[in-house]
Every structure is written in structure tokens, then in C-alpha cells.
SEFIZA-3560 file (N, C-alpha, C; in Angstrom, 3 decimals):
REM SEFIZA-3560
<numar><xx>3.323</xx><yy>-25.864</yy><zz>7.474</zz><atom>N</atom></numar>
<numar><xx>3.672</xx><yy>-24.619</yy><zz>6.608</zz><atom>CA</atom></numar>
<numar><xx>2.490</xx><yy>-24.601</yy><zz>5.481</zz><atom>C</atom></numar>
<numar><xx>1.918</xx><yy>-25.442</yy><zz>5.015</zz><atom>N</atom></numar>
<numar><xx>0.882</xx><yy>-25.438</yy><zz>4.029</zz><atom>CA</atom></numar>
<numar><xx>-0.127</xx><yy>-24.655</yy><zz>4.372</zz><atom>C</atom></numar>
<numar><xx>-0.655</xx><yy>-24.440</yy><zz>5.716</zz><atom>N</atom></numar>
<numar><xx>-1.455</xx><yy>-23.469</yy><zz>6.204</zz><atom>CA</atom></numar>
<numar><xx>-1.154</xx><yy>-21.926</yy><zz>5.955</zz><atom>C</atom></numar>
<numar><xx>0.015</xx><yy>-21.738</yy><zz>5.942</zz><atom>N</atom></numar>
<numar><xx>0.753</xx><yy>-20.471</yy><zz>6.234</zz><atom>CA</atom></numar>
<numar><xx>0.809</xx><yy>-19.949</yy><zz>4.374</zz><atom>C</atom></numar>
<numar><xx>0.803</xx><yy>-21.111</yy><zz>3.401</zz><atom>N</atom></numar>
<numar><xx>1.198</xx><yy>-20.721</yy><zz>2.135</zz><atom>CA</atom></numar>
<numar><xx>0.391</xx><yy>-19.573</yy><zz>1.380</zz><atom>C</atom></numar>
<numar><xx>-0.746</xx><yy>-19.300</yy><zz>1.684</zz><atom>N</atom></numar>
<numar><xx>-1.499</xx><yy>-18.338</yy><zz>1.177</zz><atom>CA</atom></numar>
<numar><xx>-1.157</xx><yy>-17.025</yy><zz>1.502</zz><atom>C</atom></numar>
<numar><xx>-0.642</xx><yy>-17.057</yy><zz>2.823</zz><atom>N</atom></numar>
<numar><xx>-0.127</xx><yy>-15.500</yy><zz>3.077</zz><atom>CA</atom></numar>
<numar><xx>1.345</xx><yy>-15.153</yy><zz>2.773</zz><atom>C</atom></numar>
<numar><xx>2.076</xx><yy>-16.308</yy><zz>2.513</zz><atom>N</atom></numar>
<numar><xx>3.681</xx><yy>-16.101</yy><zz>2.449</zz><atom>CA</atom></numar>
<numar><xx>4.057</xx><yy>-16.677</yy><zz>1.099</zz><atom>C</atom></numar>
<numar><xx>3.299</xx><yy>-16.652</yy><zz>0.090</zz><atom>N</atom></numar>
<numar><xx>3.704</xx><yy>-17.137</yy><zz>-1.188</zz><atom>CA</atom></numar>
<numar><xx>4.339</xx><yy>-16.183</yy><zz>-2.106</zz><atom>C</atom></numar>
<numar><xx>4.074</xx><yy>-15.011</yy><zz>-1.826</zz><atom>N</atom></numar>
<numar><xx>4.880</xx><yy>-14.026</yy><zz>-2.387</zz><atom>CA</atom></numar>
<numar><xx>6.459</xx><yy>-13.412</yy><zz>-1.786</zz><atom>C</atom></numar>
<numar><xx>6.493</xx><yy>-14.392</yy><zz>-0.873</zz><atom>N</atom></numar>
<numar><xx>7.763</xx><yy>-14.007</yy><zz>-0.046</zz><atom>CA</atom></numar>
<numar><xx>7.366</xx><yy>-13.501</yy><zz>1.352</zz><atom>C</atom></numar>
<numar><xx>8.243</xx><yy>-13.856</yy><zz>2.137</zz><atom>N</atom></numar>
<numar><xx>8.338</xx><yy>-13.471</yy><zz>3.641</zz><atom>CA</atom></numar>
<numar><xx>9.596</xx><yy>-13.254</yy><zz>4.098</zz><atom>C</atom></numar>
<numar><xx>9.885</xx><yy>-11.929</yy><zz>4.844</zz><atom>N</atom></numar>
<numar><xx>11.069</xx><yy>-11.830</yy><zz>5.627</zz><atom>CA</atom></numar>
<numar><xx>10.889</xx><yy>-11.809</yy><zz>7.104</zz><atom>C</atom></numar>
<numar><xx>11.526</xx><yy>-12.190</yy><zz>7.820</zz><atom>N</atom></numar>
<numar><xx>11.761</xx><yy>-12.520</yy><zz>9.212</zz><atom>CA</atom></numar>
<numar><xx>12.965</xx><yy>-11.881</yy><zz>9.740</zz><atom>C</atom></numar>
<numar><xx>13.138</xx><yy>-10.692</yy><zz>10.551</zz><atom>N</atom></numar>
<numar><xx>14.256</xx><yy>-10.046</yy><zz>11.060</zz><atom>CA</atom></numar>
<numar><xx>14.177</xx><yy>-10.206</yy><zz>12.391</zz><atom>C</atom></numar>
<numar><xx>15.177</xx><yy>-10.595</yy><zz>13.129</zz><atom>N</atom></numar>
<numar><xx>15.458</xx><yy>-10.783</yy><zz>14.692</zz><atom>CA</atom></numar>
<numar><xx>15.422</xx><yy>-9.146</yy><zz>15.095</zz><atom>C</atom></numar>
<numar><xx>14.759</xx><yy>-8.806</yy><zz>16.344</zz><atom>N</atom></numar>
<numar><xx>14.945</xx><yy>-7.635</yy><zz>16.844</zz><atom>CA</atom></numar>
<numar><xx>15.491</xx><yy>-8.014</yy><zz>18.307</zz><atom>C</atom></numar>
<numar><xx>15.569</xx><yy>-6.795</yy><zz>19.086</zz><atom>N</atom></numar>
<numar><xx>15.683</xx><yy>-6.881</yy><zz>20.449</zz><atom>CA</atom></numar>
<numar><xx>14.489</xx><yy>-7.510</yy><zz>21.267</zz><atom>C</atom></numar>
<numar><xx>13.455</xx><yy>-7.115</yy><zz>20.772</zz><atom>N</atom></numar>
<numar><xx>11.914</xx><yy>-7.515</yy><zz>21.409</zz><atom>CA</atom></numar>
<numar><xx>11.397</xx><yy>-8.759</yy><zz>20.784</zz><atom>C</atom></numar>
<numar><xx>11.997</xx><yy>-9.695</yy><zz>19.917</zz><atom>N</atom></numar>
<numar><xx>11.575</xx><yy>-10.651</yy><zz>19.164</zz><atom>CA</atom></numar>
<numar><xx>11.816</xx><yy>-10.617</yy><zz>17.801</zz><atom>C</atom></numar>
<numar><xx>10.829</xx><yy>-10.318</yy><zz>16.764</zz><atom>N</atom></numar>
<numar><xx>10.895</xx><yy>-10.597</yy><zz>15.278</zz><atom>CA</atom></numar>
<numar><xx>10.090</xx><yy>-9.457</yy><zz>14.947</zz><atom>C</atom></numar>
<numar><xx>10.598</xx><yy>-8.967</yy><zz>13.809</zz><atom>N</atom></numar>
<numar><xx>9.666</xx><yy>-8.431</yy><zz>12.762</zz><atom>CA</atom></numar>
<numar><xx>9.393</xx><yy>-9.152</yy><zz>11.450</zz><atom>C</atom></numar>
<numar><xx>8.230</xx><yy>-9.261</yy><zz>11.165</zz><atom>N</atom></numar>
<numar><xx>7.700</xx><yy>-9.935</yy><zz>9.798</zz><atom>CA</atom></numar>
<numar><xx>7.315</xx><yy>-8.939</yy><zz>8.634</zz><atom>C</atom></numar>
<numar><xx>7.582</xx><yy>-9.398</yy><zz>7.568</zz><atom>N</atom></numar>
<numar><xx>7.186</xx><yy>-8.510</yy><zz>6.491</zz><atom>CA</atom></numar>
<numar><xx>6.766</xx><yy>-9.586</yy><zz>5.193</zz><atom>C</atom></numar>
<numar><xx>5.443</xx><yy>-9.461</yy><zz>5.030</zz><atom>N</atom></numar>
<numar><xx>4.892</xx><yy>-9.795</yy><zz>3.668</zz><atom>CA</atom></numar>
<numar><xx>3.943</xx><yy>-8.903</yy><zz>3.011</zz><atom>C</atom></numar>
<numar><xx>3.962</xx><yy>-9.133</yy><zz>1.582</zz><atom>N</atom></numar>
<numar><xx>3.176</xx><yy>-7.884</yy><zz>0.884</zz><atom>CA</atom></numar>
<numar><xx>1.754</xx><yy>-7.800</yy><zz>1.160</zz><atom>C</atom></numar>
<numar><xx>0.999</xx><yy>-8.685</yy><zz>1.663</zz><atom>N</atom></numar>
<numar><xx>-0.324</xx><yy>-8.303</yy><zz>2.038</zz><atom>CA</atom></numar>
<numar><xx>-0.422</xx><yy>-7.735</yy><zz>3.450</zz><atom>C</atom></numar>
<numar><xx>0.521</xx><yy>-8.267</yy><zz>4.257</zz><atom>N</atom></numar>
<numar><xx>0.728</xx><yy>-7.604</yy><zz>5.907</zz><atom>CA</atom></numar>
<numar><xx>1.248</xx><yy>-6.729</yy><zz>5.866</zz><atom>C</atom></numar>
<numar><xx>2.372</xx><yy>-6.363</yy><zz>5.320</zz><atom>N</atom></numar>
<numar><xx>3.391</xx><yy>-5.262</yy><zz>5.435</zz><atom>CA</atom></numar>
<numar><xx>4.144</xx><yy>-5.580</yy><zz>6.598</zz><atom>C</atom></numar>
<numar><xx>4.587</xx><yy>-4.880</yy><zz>7.390</zz><atom>N</atom></numar>
<numar><xx>5.362</xx><yy>-4.978</yy><zz>8.587</zz><atom>CA</atom></numar>
<numar><xx>4.511</xx><yy>-5.352</yy><zz>9.942</zz><atom>C</atom></numar>
<numar><xx>5.013</xx><yy>-6.311</yy><zz>10.643</zz><atom>N</atom></numar>
<numar><xx>4.389</xx><yy>-6.243</yy><zz>12.078</zz><atom>CA</atom></numar>
<numar><xx>5.288</xx><yy>-7.024</yy><zz>12.950</zz><atom>C</atom></numar>
<numar><xx>5.155</xx><yy>-6.957</yy><zz>14.198</zz><atom>N</atom></numar>
<numar><xx>6.140</xx><yy>-7.631</yy><zz>15.108</zz><atom>CA</atom></numar>
<numar><xx>5.466</xx><yy>-8.553</yy><zz>16.121</zz><atom>C</atom></numar>
<numar><xx>6.267</xx><yy>-9.473</yy><zz>16.410</zz><atom>N</atom></numar>
<numar><xx>6.050</xx><yy>-10.859</yy><zz>17.196</zz><atom>CA</atom></numar>
<numar><xx>6.974</xx><yy>-10.975</yy><zz>18.193</zz><atom>C</atom></numar>
<numar><xx>6.491</xx><yy>-11.555</yy><zz>19.252</zz><atom>N</atom></numar>
<numar><xx>7.590</xx><yy>-11.992</yy><zz>20.305</zz><atom>CA</atom></numar>
<numar><xx>8.176</xx><yy>-13.256</yy><zz>19.891</zz><atom>C</atom></numar>
<numar><xx>7.293</xx><yy>-14.285</yy><zz>19.585</zz><atom>N</atom></numar>
<numar><xx>7.938</xx><yy>-15.634</yy><zz>19.174</zz><atom>CA</atom></numar>
<numar><xx>7.282</xx><yy>-16.133</yy><zz>17.781</zz><atom>C</atom></numar>
<numar><xx>8.284</xx><yy>-16.934</yy><zz>17.275</zz><atom>N</atom></numar>
<numar><xx>7.792</xx><yy>-17.499</yy><zz>15.924</zz><atom>CA</atom></numar>
<numar><xx>6.678</xx><yy>-18.088</yy><zz>16.011</zz><atom>C</atom></numar>
<numar><xx>6.310</xx><yy>-18.720</yy><zz>17.143</zz><atom>N</atom></numar>
<numar><xx>4.929</xx><yy>-19.758</yy><zz>17.361</zz><atom>CA</atom></numar>
<numar><xx>3.758</xx><yy>-18.715</yy><zz>17.089</zz><atom>C</atom></numar>
<numar><xx>3.807</xx><yy>-17.600</yy><zz>16.849</zz><atom>N</atom></numar>
<numar><xx>2.845</xx><yy>-16.232</yy><zz>16.702</zz><atom>CA</atom></numar>
<numar><xx>2.292</xx><yy>-16.632</yy><zz>15.386</zz><atom>C</atom></numar>
<numar><xx>3.353</xx><yy>-16.947</yy><zz>14.359</zz><atom>N</atom></numar>
<numar><xx>3.095</xx><yy>-17.163</yy><zz>13.166</zz><atom>CA</atom></numar>
<numar><xx>1.830</xx><yy>-18.230</yy><zz>12.643</zz><atom>C</atom></numar>
<numar><xx>0.774</xx><yy>-17.849</yy><zz>12.771</zz><atom>N</atom></numar>
<numar><xx>-0.466</xx><yy>-18.694</yy><zz>12.630</zz><atom>CA</atom></numar>
<numar><xx>-1.320</xx><yy>-18.039</yy><zz>11.461</zz><atom>C</atom></numar>
<numar><xx>-1.967</xx><yy>-19.079</yy><zz>10.860</zz><atom>N</atom></numar>
<numar><xx>-2.965</xx><yy>-18.351</yy><zz>9.779</zz><atom>CA</atom></numar>
<numar><xx>-3.938</xx><yy>-17.353</yy><zz>10.536</zz><atom>C</atom></numar>
<numar><xx>-4.162</xx><yy>-17.472</yy><zz>11.579</zz><atom>N</atom></numar>
<numar><xx>-5.197</xx><yy>-16.339</yy><zz>12.365</zz><atom>CA</atom></numar>
<numar><xx>-4.468</xx><yy>-15.160</yy><zz>12.528</zz><atom>C</atom></numar>
<numar><xx>-3.000</xx><yy>-15.193</yy><zz>12.746</zz><atom>N</atom></numar>
<numar><xx>-2.173</xx><yy>-13.858</yy><zz>13.019</zz><atom>CA</atom></numar>
<numar><xx>-2.259</xx><yy>-13.306</yy><zz>11.659</zz><atom>C</atom></numar>
<numar><xx>-2.106</xx><yy>-14.097</yy><zz>10.531</zz><atom>N</atom></numar>
<numar><xx>-1.734</xx><yy>-13.238</yy><zz>9.181</zz><atom>CA</atom></numar>
<numar><xx>-3.092</xx><yy>-12.809</yy><zz>8.869</zz><atom>C</atom></numar>
<numar><xx>-4.233</xx><yy>-13.491</yy><zz>9.036</zz><atom>N</atom></numar>
<numar><xx>-5.577</xx><yy>-12.828</yy><zz>8.769</zz><atom>CA</atom></numar>
<numar><xx>-5.649</xx><yy>-11.543</yy><zz>9.286</zz><atom>C</atom></numar>
<numar><xx>-5.595</xx><yy>-11.609</yy><zz>10.724</zz><atom>N</atom></numar>
<numar><xx>-5.572</xx><yy>-10.293</yy><zz>11.371</zz><atom>CA</atom></numar>
<numar><xx>-4.817</xx><yy>-9.226</yy><zz>10.994</zz><atom>C</atom></numar>
<numar><xx>-3.491</xx><yy>-9.538</yy><zz>10.657</zz><atom>N</atom></numar>
<numar><xx>-2.732</xx><yy>-8.488</yy><zz>10.000</zz><atom>CA</atom></numar>
<numar><xx>-2.999</xx><yy>-8.008</yy><zz>8.741</zz><atom>C</atom></numar>
<numar><xx>-3.751</xx><yy>-8.885</yy><zz>7.958</zz><atom>N</atom></numar>
<numar><xx>-3.960</xx><yy>-8.362</yy><zz>6.876</zz><atom>CA</atom></numar>
<numar><xx>-5.167</xx><yy>-7.344</yy><zz>6.864</zz><atom>C</atom></numar>
<numar><xx>-6.220</xx><yy>-7.678</yy><zz>7.583</zz><atom>N</atom></numar>
<numar><xx>-7.348</xx><yy>-6.967</yy><zz>7.947</zz><atom>CA</atom></numar>
<numar><xx>-6.809</xx><yy>-5.692</yy><zz>8.606</zz><atom>C</atom></numar>
<numar><xx>-5.956</xx><yy>-5.607</yy><zz>9.363</zz><atom>N</atom></numar>
<numar><xx>-5.333</xx><yy>-4.580</yy><zz>10.059</zz><atom>CA</atom></numar>
<numar><xx>-4.926</xx><yy>-3.911</yy><zz>8.901</zz><atom>C</atom></numar>
<numar><xx>-4.116</xx><yy>-4.121</yy><zz>8.241</zz><atom>N</atom></numar>
<numar><xx>-3.471</xx><yy>-3.451</yy><zz>6.792</zz><atom>CA</atom></numar>
<numar><xx>-4.364</xx><yy>-2.833</yy><zz>5.889</zz><atom>C</atom></numar>
<numar><xx>-5.450</xx><yy>-3.492</yy><zz>5.754</zz><atom>N</atom></numar>
<numar><xx>-6.625</xx><yy>-3.211</yy><zz>4.707</zz><atom>CA</atom></numar>
<numar><xx>-7.365</xx><yy>-1.943</yy><zz>5.532</zz><atom>C</atom></numar>
<numar><xx>-7.603</xx><yy>-1.989</yy><zz>6.815</zz><atom>N</atom></numar>
<numar><xx>-8.255</xx><yy>-0.965</yy><zz>7.467</zz><atom>CA</atom></numar>
<numar><xx>-7.334</xx><yy>0.339</yy><zz>7.253</zz><atom>C</atom></numar>
<numar><xx>-5.994</xx><yy>0.205</yy><zz>7.524</zz><atom>N</atom></numar>
<numar><xx>-5.208</xx><yy>1.268</yy><zz>7.212</zz><atom>CA</atom></numar>
<numar><xx>-5.199</xx><yy>1.698</yy><zz>5.885</zz><atom>C</atom></numar>
<numar><xx>-5.266</xx><yy>1.102</yy><zz>5.121</zz><atom>N</atom></numar>
<numar><xx>-5.408</xx><yy>1.754</yy><zz>3.682</zz><atom>CA</atom></numar>
<numar><xx>-6.567</xx><yy>2.423</yy><zz>3.341</zz><atom>C</atom></numar>
<numar><xx>-7.646</xx><yy>2.087</yy><zz>4.119</zz><atom>N</atom></numar>
<numar><xx>-8.790</xx><yy>2.551</yy><zz>3.797</zz><atom>CA</atom></numar>
<numar><xx>-8.857</xx><yy>4.019</yy><zz>4.433</zz><atom>C</atom></numar>
<numar><xx>-8.379</xx><yy>4.028</yy><zz>5.743</zz><atom>N</atom></numar>
<numar><xx>-8.279</xx><yy>5.157</yy><zz>6.198</zz><atom>CA</atom></numar>
<numar><xx>-7.408</xx><yy>6.273</yy><zz>5.687</zz><atom>C</atom></numar>
<numar><xx>-6.350</xx><yy>5.722</yy><zz>5.050</zz><atom>N</atom></numar>
<numar><xx>-5.431</xx><yy>6.668</yy><zz>4.222</zz><atom>CA</atom></numar>
<numar><xx>-6.095</xx><yy>7.061</yy><zz>3.164</zz><atom>C</atom></numar>
<numar><xx>-6.943</xx><yy>6.514</yy><zz>2.405</zz><atom>N</atom></numar>
<numar><xx>-7.467</xx><yy>6.843</yy><zz>1.485</zz><atom>CA</atom></numar>
<numar><xx>-8.552</xx><yy>7.840</yy><zz>1.738</zz><atom>C</atom></numar>
<numar><xx>-9.265</xx><yy>7.679</yy><zz>2.586</zz><atom>N</atom></numar>
<numar><xx>-10.527</xx><yy>8.443</yy><zz>3.163</zz><atom>CA</atom></numar>
<numar><xx>-9.638</xx><yy>10.025</yy><zz>3.396</zz><atom>C</atom></numar>
<numar><xx>-8.497</xx><yy>9.961</yy><zz>4.031</zz><atom>N</atom></numar>
<numar><xx>-7.914</xx><yy>11.096</yy><zz>4.347</zz><atom>CA</atom></numar>
<numar><xx>-7.186</xx><yy>12.073</yy><zz>3.203</zz><atom>C</atom></numar>
<numar><xx>-6.818</xx><yy>10.948</yy><zz>2.408</zz><atom>N</atom></numar>
<numar><xx>-6.320</xx><yy>11.637</yy><zz>1.094</zz><atom>CA</atom></numar>
<numar><xx>-7.417</xx><yy>12.392</yy><zz>0.219</zz><atom>C</atom></numar>
<numar><xx>-8.979</xx><yy>11.654</yy><zz>0.339</zz><atom>N</atom></numar>
<numar><xx>-10.002</xx><yy>12.261</yy><zz>-0.461</zz><atom>CA</atom></numar>
<numar><xx>-10.518</xx><yy>13.386</yy><zz>0.164</zz><atom>C</atom></numar>
<numar><xx>-10.385</xx><yy>13.529</yy><zz>1.359</zz><atom>N</atom></numar>
<numar><xx>-10.651</xx><yy>14.679</yy><zz>2.291</zz><atom>CA</atom></numar>
<numar><xx>-9.859</xx><yy>15.690</yy><zz>2.029</zz><atom>C</atom></numar>
<numar><xx>-8.543</xx><yy>15.532</yy><zz>1.894</zz><atom>N</atom></numar>
<numar><xx>-7.566</xx><yy>16.607</yy><zz>1.728</zz><atom>CA</atom></numar>
<numar><xx>-7.647</xx><yy>17.126</yy><zz>0.261</zz><atom>C</atom></numar>
<numar><xx>-7.573</xx><yy>16.099</yy><zz>-0.634</zz><atom>N</atom></numar>
<numar><xx>-7.540</xx><yy>16.716</yy><zz>-1.831</zz><atom>CA</atom></numar>
<numar><xx>-8.777</xx><yy>17.211</yy><zz>-2.395</zz><atom>C</atom></numar>
<numar><xx>-10.018</xx><yy>16.630</yy><zz>-1.916</zz><atom>N</atom></numar>
<numar><xx>-11.327</xx><yy>17.344</yy><zz>-2.305</zz><atom>CA</atom></numar>
<numar><xx>-11.462</xx><yy>18.583</yy><zz>-2.038</zz><atom>C</atom></numar>
<numar><xx>-11.029</xx><yy>19.108</yy><zz>-0.435</zz><atom>N</atom></numar>
<numar><xx>-11.075</xx><yy>20.335</yy><zz>-0.342</zz><atom>CA</atom></numar>
<numar><xx>-10.171</xx><yy>21.252</yy><zz>-1.157</zz><atom>C</atom></numar>
<numar><xx>-8.949</xx><yy>20.888</yy><zz>-1.498</zz><atom>N</atom></numar>
<numar><xx>-8.208</xx><yy>21.722</yy><zz>-2.444</zz><atom>CA</atom></numar>
<numar><xx>-8.629</xx><yy>21.859</yy><zz>-3.898</zz><atom>C</atom></numar>
<numar><xx>-9.433</xx><yy>20.795</yy><zz>-4.225</zz><atom>N</atom></numar>
<numar><xx>-10.051</xx><yy>20.895</yy><zz>-5.588</zz><atom>CA</atom></numar>
<numar><xx>-10.987</xx><yy>22.021</yy><zz>-5.208</zz><atom>C</atom></numar>
<numar><xx>-11.983</xx><yy>21.690</yy><zz>-4.340</zz><atom>N</atom></numar>
<numar><xx>-13.099</xx><yy>22.706</yy><zz>-4.088</zz><atom>CA</atom></numar>
<numar><xx>-12.672</xx><yy>24.295</yy><zz>-3.987</zz><atom>C</atom></numar>
<numar><xx>-11.372</xx><yy>24.286</yy><zz>-3.736</zz><atom>N</atom></numar>
<numar><xx>-10.837</xx><yy>25.696</yy><zz>-3.193</zz><atom>CA</atom></numar>
<numar><xx>-10.345</xx><yy>26.132</yy><zz>-4.490</zz><atom>C</atom></numar>
<numar><xx>-9.956</xx><yy>25.231</yy><zz>-5.422</zz><atom>N</atom></numar>
<numar><xx>-9.401</xx><yy>25.890</yy><zz>-6.759</zz><atom>CA</atom></numar>
<numar><xx>-7.903</xx><yy>25.765</yy><zz>-6.796</zz><atom>C</atom></numar>
<numar><xx>-7.310</xx><yy>25.131</yy><zz>-5.797</zz><atom>N</atom></numar>
<numar><xx>-5.913</xx><yy>24.972</yy><zz>-5.740</zz><atom>CA</atom></numar>
<numar><xx>-5.207</xx><yy>24.385</yy><zz>-6.782</zz><atom>C</atom></numar>
<numar><xx>-6.055</xx><yy>23.645</yy><zz>-7.625</zz><atom>N</atom></numar>
<numar><xx>-5.501</xx><yy>22.734</yy><zz>-8.795</zz><atom>CA</atom></numar>
<numar><xx>-5.806</xx><yy>23.324</yy><zz>-10.114</zz><atom>C</atom></numar>
<numar><xx>-6.514</xx><yy>24.358</yy><zz>-9.911</zz><atom>N</atom></numar>
<numar><xx>-7.138</xx><yy>25.019</yy><zz>-11.342</zz><atom>CA</atom></numar>
<numar><xx>-5.877</xx><yy>25.042</yy><zz>-12.520</zz><atom>C</atom></numar>
<numar><xx>-4.863</xx><yy>25.376</yy><zz>-12.105</zz><atom>N</atom></numar>
<numar><xx>-3.685</xx><yy>25.797</yy><zz>-13.151</zz><atom>CA</atom></numar>
<numar><xx>-3.413</xx><yy>24.377</yy><zz>-13.603</zz><atom>C</atom></numar>
<numar><xx>-3.616</xx><yy>23.019</yy><zz>-13.081</zz><atom>N</atom></numar>
<numar><xx>-3.144</xx><yy>21.830</yy><zz>-13.660</zz><atom>CA</atom></numar>
<numar><xx>-4.424</xx><yy>21.353</yy><zz>-14.752</zz><atom>C</atom></numar>
<numar><xx>-5.400</xx><yy>22.036</yy><zz>-14.753</zz><atom>N</atom></numar>
<numar><xx>-6.310</xx><yy>21.550</yy><zz>-15.574</zz><atom>CA</atom></numar>
<numar><xx>-6.600</xx><yy>22.626</yy><zz>-16.712</zz><atom>C</atom></numar>
<numar><xx>-6.229</xx><yy>23.750</yy><zz>-16.867</zz><atom>N</atom></numar>
<numar><xx>-6.624</xx><yy>24.701</yy><zz>-17.532</zz><atom>CA</atom></numar>
<numar><xx>-6.052</xx><yy>24.513</yy><zz>-19.226</zz><atom>C</atom></numar>
<numar><xx>-6.804</xx><yy>24.532</yy><zz>-19.914</zz><atom>N</atom></numar>
<numar><xx>-6.206</xx><yy>24.493</yy><zz>-21.441</zz><atom>CA</atom></numar>
<numar><xx>-6.091</xx><yy>25.761</yy><zz>-22.202</zz><atom>C</atom></numar>
<numar><xx>-5.034</xx><yy>26.386</yy><zz>-22.107</zz><atom>N</atom></numar>
<numar><xx>-4.951</xx><yy>27.770</yy><zz>-22.552</zz><atom>CA</atom></numar>
<numar><xx>-4.619</xx><yy>27.573</yy><zz>-24.191</zz><atom>C</atom></numar>
//
């Protein structure tokens, strides 16, 4: 359990599902496993990396969406000082 400490020190939730388990930690968010033996440091590391990539993609998409709206002037009324 000590080798998992860095991944679960802020808490862990494990919920039984029809297909195995759903695990939640703050750094990994939700992920599914078939068996509790899959909860290894390597699995947690992979899930954290996956979550970080998801966050990067979301940030890129938001930047693209809001960047286009700013250029189009759709937010001008929010920044006017009348």
C-alpha cells in the first residue's frame, strides 16, 4: 500500500460495477478496472498521464473557441467602459 500512497493520499473511491470497479482519485479522476489487482503504481501513473492529456486538449479547444469569438468581437460588450 505504501507504493500507492502518492496516488491516493488525498482519498480514493472504489465502486463496484457490473463489469468490475470504477476508481476515483483527484489526480486520475474516474477510471474503470476489471480486478483490484490492477491498482498498481504503473496504472495510476498511466491514468494521471491520460487525465493530463485530456486537460491539455480541453484547454486547447477552449482557447480555439474563445479566441475566435474574441477576434469576431462577440465579447466586446463585456469590455466596454461607457
